[in-house]
N, C-alpha and C positions, 0 to 999 in steps of 0.2 A: 793153142787152145784159148778161146775167148773167155772172158770173165763169166759170161752167161753159161758157157759150156762147163766151166769149173763149178759153178753153183749147181748145175744139173748133176754133175758127178758127185758132189757132196750128198745130194738127196738120193742118188742111186745107191751110194755106199750106206747111207742111213737105212734105206729100205732093205738092204742085205744084212742089217744088224751090225754095221761097222761104223757107228757114229764116232768113236774115238779115233779110228783110222782116218776118217775124213777130217776130224779136228786137227790131228797131228800133221796132216798133209797140207792143209789150206789156211791155217790160222797163224798169224804172225806172233812173234815173241812179246810184243807190247800191245796185243789186242785188248780192246775194251768191249765187253758185252753188256748191254743194257736191256732190261725187260721190266714189266710192271712190278716185279718182286724185288728188283735191286739192280746193282751194277757191280761187275767183277772186272778186275784189271790185271793184265799180265797173263801170259799163256798158262802158267802153272795154276793160278787161282781160277781161271776160266775153265781149265780142264777138270779141276776138282769139282766145280759146279756141275759140269756135264756128267761126271762119274756119280755124283750124288743123285742127279736126276735119273740116271739109268738104274741106280739102286732102288728107286721107288717103283720101278716098273716090274710087274709080275709077268705080263704077257704082252707082246707086241702083235697087233692084228693087221696092221697095214698102214700105208702112207699114200697120200695123193699130193702131187704138185699141180696146183691149178694154173699157176702163171709164173713165168720168170721174164723179167725185162731188164735191159741194161743200157747204161750210157758208158760205153767202153772208154771213150776219151776222158770222161770225168772219173772213171774208176768206181762207178756205183751200180749195184745190182739190187733189184727188188724182187721178192718172191712171196707167193701166197701158197701155203701148205696146210694140210691137215694130217693128223696122226691119230689112229685108233689104238688106244692102249688100255690095259687093265692094270691098275695100281696094286701094290701089295695088300691094301685094305679091301680088295675085291671090287672097288669102284671102277667101272668101265667108262671111259671118256673119249669123245672125239675132240681132240684139241686142234683148234683152227688158229692160225696166226699169219701175220704179214711181217716180213723182215726186210731191213734195209742194210746192205753191206757196203762198206767202203774198203776198197782194195788199194794196196801199194806194193809194187814189186812182186806181183803174183800171189800176195797173201792178204787175207782179211785183217784189217787193222781196227775196224770198228763194226759192230753189228748191233742193231737195235731191233727188238721184237715187239710187235704190237698185238695184244690179244686181250680178251676179257678175262680178268683174273679174279 
């Protein structure tokens, strides 16, 4: 399976409500995740961040993957996605983001998200 296909699988799983399954399957032990709100280091800390994000969601309405591209030799994948969610406070938002993943040995070791926060 190519890195591009693995990233597509991640978003297929997320679309099925299996974000944590995707995280456990594809993220490395020393992963670093960076986004406009902060940086998290290590699989345990990053997973906790994902759990907190899921806890803020009241209802998931859908997801769209607009683009995925990869440089398989360099181990880099870029993806553009949007998610339609209602948060616990009732605010419904279409979250759009671009992410850049760095892969090593079949796992994501760094992922940076770009979005308006």
